[in-house]
C-alpha positions as CSV (number, residue, x, y, z in Angstrom):
1,M,99.2,128.0,80.7
2,K,101.4,131.1,81.3
3,I,100.9,134.1,79.1
4,G,103.6,136.4,78.0
5,F,104.0,139.3,75.5
6,S,106.4,139.3,72.6
7,L,108.1,142.5,71.4
8,T,111.3,144.3,70.6
9,V,112.8,145.9,73.7
10,E,114.7,149.1,73.0
11,E,117.2,149.9,75.7
12,D,116.0,153.5,76.4
13,K,112.4,152.4,76.8
14,A,113.0,149.0,78.4
15,E,112.0,149.7,82.0
16,D,108.8,151.6,81.2
17,L,107.8,149.0,78.7
18,L,108.4,146.0,80.8
19,R,106.7,147.6,83.8
20,A,103.6,148.1,81.6
21,V,103.8,144.5,80.5
22,K,104.0,143.3,84.1
23,E,101.2,145.7,85.4
24,A,98.9,144.4,82.6
25,G,99.2,140.9,84.1
26,F,101.6,139.1,81.8
27,Q,103.9,136.6,83.5
28,G,106.7,136.8,80.9
29,V,108.3,138.8,78.2
30,E,109.8,137.5,74.9
31,P,112.4,139.9,73.5
32,T,113.7,140.0,70.0
33,F,117.3,139.5,68.9
34,H,117.4,142.8,67.0
35,P,120.1,145.3,66.1
36,K,118.0,148.1,67.8
37,G,116.9,146.0,70.8
38,I,118.3,144.2,73.8
39,P,119.7,141.7,73.5
40,S,121.3,142.6,70.1
41,P,123.6,140.6,67.8
42,E,126.3,143.3,68.4
43,H,126.1,143.1,72.2
44,P,124.4,139.9,73.2
45,E,126.0,139.4,76.6
46,R,125.5,142.9,77.9
47,G,121.9,143.1,76.6
48,A,121.0,139.7,78.0
49,A,122.3,140.6,81.4
50,M,120.5,144.0,81.4
51,L,117.2,142.5,80.4
52,K,117.5,139.6,82.9
53,E,118.2,142.0,85.7
54,L,115.3,144.3,84.8
55,A,112.8,141.4,84.3
56,E,113.7,139.8,87.6
57,R,113.3,143.1,89.4
58,L,109.9,143.5,87.9
59,G,108.8,139.8,88.5
60,L,108.8,138.7,84.8
61,E,110.2,135.6,83.3
62,V,112.1,135.5,80.0
63,P,111.5,131.9,78.8
64,S,112.2,132.5,75.1
65,M,113.4,135.0,72.5
66,R,112.5,135.7,68.9
67,G,115.6,135.3,66.6
68,G,114.9,138.5,64.8
69,P,115.2,139.6,61.2
70,L,118.7,138.4,60.5
71,F,117.6,134.7,60.0
72,W,115.3,135.7,57.2
73,D,118.2,136.4,54.9
74,V,120.9,134.0,56.0
75,F,119.2,130.6,56.6
76,P,120.1,128.1,55.2
77,F,122.6,129.1,52.5
78,Q,125.0,131.4,54.5
79,V,126.2,128.6,56.8
80,G,128.9,130.5,58.8
81,R,126.7,133.5,59.3
82,T,123.7,131.4,60.3
83,L,125.7,129.5,62.9
84,D,127.3,132.6,64.3
85,I,123.9,134.3,64.8
86,T,122.5,131.1,66.2
87,R,125.2,130.7,68.8
88,K,125.0,134.3,70.0
89,A,121.2,134.1,70.2
90,L,121.2,130.7,72.0
91,E,123.7,131.9,74.6
92,A,121.7,135.1,75.2
93,V,118.5,133.0,75.8
94,R,120.5,130.8,78.3
95,A,121.9,133.9,80.0
96,M,118.3,135.2,80.5
97,G,117.2,131.9,82.0
98,G,115.2,130.9,78.9
99,D,114.9,127.6,77.1
100,T,113.6,128.3,73.6
101,L,114.9,130.4,70.6
102,L,112.4,131.2,67.8
103,V,114.0,131.0,64.4
104,V,112.4,131.9,61.0
105,P,113.5,129.2,58.5
106,G,114.6,131.6,55.8
107,R,112.5,132.3,52.7
108,W,112.0,131.0,49.2
109,R,113.6,133.4,46.8
110,E,113.2,133.7,43.0
111,E,115.6,131.5,41.0
112,T,116.1,129.2,44.0
113,S,115.2,125.6,43.8
114,Y,112.6,124.7,46.4
115,L,114.0,121.2,46.7
116,E,117.5,122.6,47.3
117,L,116.1,125.1,49.9
118,Y,114.4,122.2,51.7
119,K,117.5,119.9,51.6
120,R,119.8,122.7,52.8
121,G,117.3,123.7,55.4
122,V,117.2,120.2,56.9
123,E,121.0,120.1,57.0
124,M,121.3,123.6,58.6
125,A,118.6,122.8,61.2
126,G,120.6,119.7,62.1
127,K,123.7,121.7,62.7
128,M,121.7,124.2,64.7
129,G,120.2,121.4,66.7
130,R,123.6,120.1,67.8
131,M,124.5,123.6,68.9
132,A,121.2,123.9,70.8
133,E,121.9,120.7,72.7
134,E,125.5,121.9,73.5
135,I,124.1,125.2,74.9
136,G,121.0,123.7,76.5
137,V,118.4,125.9,74.7
138,R,115.8,124.5,72.2
139,I,115.1,125.9,68.8
140,G,111.6,126.4,67.5
141,F,111.1,127.2,63.8
142,E,108.1,129.4,63.2
143,N,105.5,129.3,60.4
144,V,105.7,132.7,58.7
145,E,105.0,134.4,55.4
146,N,108.2,133.1,53.7
147,K,106.8,130.9,50.9
148,F,108.4,127.9,52.5
149,L,106.9,125.0,54.5
150,L,103.3,125.7,53.5
151,S,101.3,122.8,55.1
152,P,101.3,120.7,58.3
153,K,102.6,117.8,56.2
154,E,105.6,119.8,55.0
155,W,106.3,120.9,58.6
156,C,106.0,117.3,59.9
157,D,108.3,116.0,57.1
158,F,110.8,118.8,57.7
159,L,111.1,118.3,61.5
160,D,111.1,114.5,61.2
161,D,113.9,114.7,58.6
162,V,115.9,116.9,60.9
163,G,115.2,114.3,63.6
164,D,116.6,116.2,66.6
165,L,114.7,116.5,69.9
166,W,116.3,120.0,70.3
167,V,114.5,121.3,67.2
168,G,110.8,121.7,67.0
169,M,108.1,124.2,65.9
170,Y,107.2,127.5,67.3
171,F,103.6,127.6,66.1
172,D,101.9,130.9,65.3
173,V,98.2,130.5,65.4
174,G,97.2,133.6,63.6
175,N,99.8,133.3,60.8
176,V,98.0,130.2,59.4
177,I,94.9,132.4,58.6
178,Y,97.0,135.5,57.8
179,I,98.8,133.6,55.0
180,G,95.6,131.7,53.9
181,L,96.8,128.2,54.7
182,G,93.8,126.6,56.4
183,Y,92.8,126.2,60.0
184,P,95.2,126.4,62.9
185,Q,93.3,123.8,65.0
186,D,93.9,121.2,62.3
187,W,97.6,122.2,62.0
188,I,97.9,121.7,65.8
189,R,96.4,118.2,65.7
190,D,98.7,117.2,62.8
191,L,101.8,118.6,64.3
192,G,101.2,117.3,67.8
193,A,104.3,117.1,70.1
194,R,106.5,118.8,67.4
195,I,105.0,122.1,68.7
196,R,107.3,123.5,71.4
197,R,105.8,127.0,71.9
198,V,102.9,129.0,70.7
199,H,102.2,132.6,69.5
200,F,98.7,134.1,69.8
201,K,97.5,136.7,67.4
202,D,94.2,137.2,65.7
203,T,94.0,137.7,62.0
204,R,92.0,137.8,58.8
205,E,93.8,137.1,55.5
206,K,96.6,139.7,55.2
207,E,95.3,141.6,58.3
208,V,96.5,141.4,61.9
209,L,93.9,142.3,64.5
210,P,93.5,142.4,68.3
211,L,92.7,139.1,70.0
212,M,89.2,137.8,69.5
213,E,88.5,140.3,66.7
214,G,89.6,138.2,63.7
215,D,88.8,134.8,62.2
216,V,90.7,132.5,64.6
217,G,88.3,130.0,66.2
218,W,89.8,130.2,69.6
219,E,87.7,127.5,71.2
220,A,88.7,125.1,68.5
221,V,92.3,126.1,68.9
222,M,92.3,125.6,72.6
223,E,90.5,122.2,72.2
224,A,93.3,121.1,69.8
225,L,96.0,122.3,72.1
226,G,94.4,120.3,74.9
227,A,94.2,117.2,72.6
228,I,98.0,117.3,72.2
229,S,98.5,118.0,75.9
230,Y,100.1,121.4,75.3
231,D,100.3,123.4,78.5
232,N,103.4,125.5,77.9
233,W,103.7,129.3,77.4
234,A,101.5,131.3,75.0
235,F,103.1,134.5,73.8
236,V,100.9,137.3,72.4
237,E,102.6,138.7,69.3
238,L,100.8,142.0,68.3
239,P,102.2,145.4,67.4
240,L,102.1,148.0,70.1
241,P,100.1,151.1,69.4
242,E,101.7,154.5,69.1
243,G,102.0,156.4,72.4
244,D,101.1,154.9,75.8
245,P,100.7,151.1,75.5
246,R,99.3,150.4,79.0
247,D,95.5,150.3,78.1
248,F,96.2,148.1,75.1
249,L,98.3,145.7,77.1
250,K,95.7,145.4,79.8
251,R,92.9,144.7,77.3
252,T,95.2,142.2,75.5
253,Y,96.0,140.3,78.6
254,R,92.3,140.1,79.6
255,K,91.5,138.6,76.2
256,A,94.5,136.2,76.3
257,S,93.4,135.0,79.7
258,E,89.9,134.4,78.4
259,I,91.3,132.4,75.5
260,A,93.5,130.4,77.8
261,G,90.5,129.7,80.0
262,L,88.8,128.1,77.1
263,G,91.4,125.4,77.2
264,Q,90.9,124.4,80.8
265,T,88.1,122.0,79.7
266,Y,90.5,120.2,77.4
267,I,93.9,120.1,79.1
């Protein structure tokens, strides 16, 4: 299992930040498609080329990218805007040598039918899947605090209704506990091969914590990942501290490596 760090990369801080990620021991970096970052929706090609060159020079891979905040507000009802952002983001991932785009499946808003949100979400995900196949980059929808898709069964039904091998789940271990939706190891076993990539963070309900300081049962999580034969990337998704992040990144990588080591018995 390779371990990377997920973050927003601001252009003026990019080299120092990625060097700190590399020196901490991480093998990869997962940028965010963000108006204030690289790549950005405004300049996806330039940002992707810049980040790829920098990552290669430092010896880091860029296997995936977070879709950023724009998907929260446009998926699935703003069809044209969603597909425009999706194409730009998928092409940026491809340009950086990656294979997966993380997308948040919108959110349930007041005075919106949940059934209509689900129906339109399946339709939109199908359109995005066809675009993903055309470009050659997979889409992974992530479980987040959006009041939508609130159980393993809903996620299984949603992805099965989409029915596209280019569309799967980007599973966030800590979000299950943060939102109060059960036990991540049981989600993993239920979701099985629908999981395409994994985020590591530690949490208690409504609180994000450093790895191995929250309520995630990491041994059980790694056993479950082994049971579904998952041996892909794990990206740590934690906020960076104010100031110099180097010590934080080194501690985080050591803990992530220890967690990954728990899975060697099961994979």
